[in-house]
C-alpha positions in Angstrom: 39.4 -18.1 13.2 39.5 -19.0 17.0 36.5 -20.0 19.0 35.0 -16.8 20.1 33.6 -18.2 23.3 36.6 -20.2 24.4 37.4 -19.5 28.0 41.0 -18.8 28.4 41.8 -18.8 24.7 42.7 -15.2 23.6 42.3 -14.3 20.0 45.4 -14.0 18.0 46.5 -10.9 16.1 45.6 -12.8 12.9 42.1 -13.5 14.2 41.6 -9.8 15.1 42.9 -8.8 11.6 40.4 -11.1 10.0 37.6 -9.8 12.1 38.6 -6.2 11.1 38.6 -7.1 7.5 35.1 -8.6 7.8 33.9 -5.5 9.7 35.2 -3.0 7.1 33.7 -5.0 4.2 30.1 -4.6 5.5 27.8 -2.4 3.5 27.2 0.2 6.2 30.9 0.7 7.0 31.8 4.4 7.2 33.7 6.6 9.7 35.2 3.5 11.4 31.8 2.1 12.3 28.9 0.0 11.0 25.2 0.1 11.5 23.6 -2.4 13.9 21.6 -3.5 10.8 24.8 -5.3 9.7 25.1 -7.2 13.0 23.9 -10.5 11.5 26.3 -10.2 8.6 29.1 -9.4 11.0 28.3 -12.4 13.2 28.2 -14.7 10.1 31.4 -13.3 8.7 33.4 -13.8 11.9 31.8 -17.2 12.7 30.2 -15.8 15.9 27.4 -18.2 16.7 24.4 -16.3 18.2 20.7 -17.1 18.0 18.3 -14.5 16.4 17.1 -13.7 19.9 20.7 -13.0 21.1 21.5 -10.9 18.1 18.3 -8.9 18.8 19.4 -8.3 22.4 22.7 -7.0 21.1 21.1 -4.8 18.5 18.5 -3.4 20.9 21.3 -2.6 23.4 23.6 -1.0 20.7 20.7 0.9 19.3 19.7 2.3 22.8 23.1 3.1 24.1 25.3 3.7 21.1 23.0 5.3 18.6 22.8 2.2 16.4 26.4 2.2 15.4 29.2 -0.3 16.3 32.7 1.4 16.3 35.5 -0.8 15.0 38.0 0.1 17.8 35.4 -0.8 20.5 34.3 -3.9 18.7 37.9 -5.3 18.4 38.7 -4.3 22.0 35.6 -6.3 23.3 36.3 -9.3 21.3 40.0 -9.3 22.3 39.0 -9.9 25.9 36.2 -12.5 25.4 38.5 -15.2 26.8 38.8 -13.2 30.1 35.7 -13.8 32.2 36.6 -11.2 34.8 37.1 -8.6 32.1 33.8 -9.4 30.4 32.1 -9.2 33.8 33.7 -5.8 34.6 32.8 -4.3 31.2 29.2 -5.6 31.4 28.8 -4.4 35.0 29.9 -0.9 34.0 27.5 -0.8 31.1 24.6 -2.0 33.1 24.9 1.1 35.4 23.2 3.2 32.8 22.7 6.2 35.2 26.3 6.1 36.2 25.6 6.3 39.9 27.7 3.3 40.7 24.7 1.3 42.1 22.6 -1.3 40.2 18.9 -0.2 40.5 15.9 -2.5 40.2 15.4 -1.3 36.6 19.0 -1.9 35.6 18.9 -5.4 37.2 15.7 -6.3 35.3 17.3 -5.2 32.0 20.4 -7.2 32.8 18.6 -10.3 33.9 16.3 -10.4 30.9 19.3 -10.2 28.6 21.3 -12.8 30.6 18.4 -15.3 30.3 18.3 -14.9 26.5 21.9 -16.0 26.5 21.6 -18.7 29.2 17.9 -19.9 29.6 19.1 -22.2 32.4 20.1 -19.2 34.5 18.1 -19.4 37.7 15.4 -16.8 37.8 15.7 -14.5 40.9 14.1 -11.4 42.3 16.0 -8.2 42.8 15.9 -8.8 46.6 17.4 -12.3 46.1 20.0 -10.8 43.7 20.9 -8.1 46.4 21.1 -10.8 49.0 23.6 -12.8 46.9 25.6 -10.0 45.3 25.8 -7.4 48.1 29.0 -8.6 49.7 29.4 -5.6 52.0 25.9 -5.9 53.2 24.9 -2.2 52.8 21.6 -3.2 51.0 22.9 -2.1 47.7 24.8 -3.7 44.8 27.7 -1.6 43.5 29.2 -2.0 40.0 32.2 -3.8 41.6 29.9 -6.2 43.5 27.9 -6.8 40.2 31.2 -7.4 38.4 32.2 -10.1 41.0 28.7 -11.7 40.9 28.7 -11.8 37.0 32.3 -13.2 36.9 31.1 -16.1 39.2 27.9 -16.7 37.1 29.5 -16.3 33.7 32.4 -18.6 34.6 29.9 -21.3 35.6 28.5 -21.2 32.1 31.6 -22.5 30.5 
């Protein structure tokens, strides 16, 4: 199976089929989804290297926003674009805007930044005001989902 974090290296149809086979073989598989309790088994089965803390961040997020279930179709769609930093950033930015108002609030920023530092402990800590100063490209004092997406793409790309 391909490197799941390889920048610029898309997964092949064969890789996605293998991932699907692992997914549907998990104990909680039903109705085209699995429980987040099977996340560790899924990660092991698809050779997706994540620390226990990182898996817990994913589980907490999925439990909170997706009712503790991972849908096969969404899972495959997300992994199919892991090679595309801009698409990963766009997806993440959209998900961070939990109230759907198009603006990243202090609370949304804190949740995001906590999660990002679990994945990249070297990420420079910053306050919300510093974040707004850096990410607010139109200088309206707010950070939109689009501005967050651009900021994330820049910072995610520098991790590779």
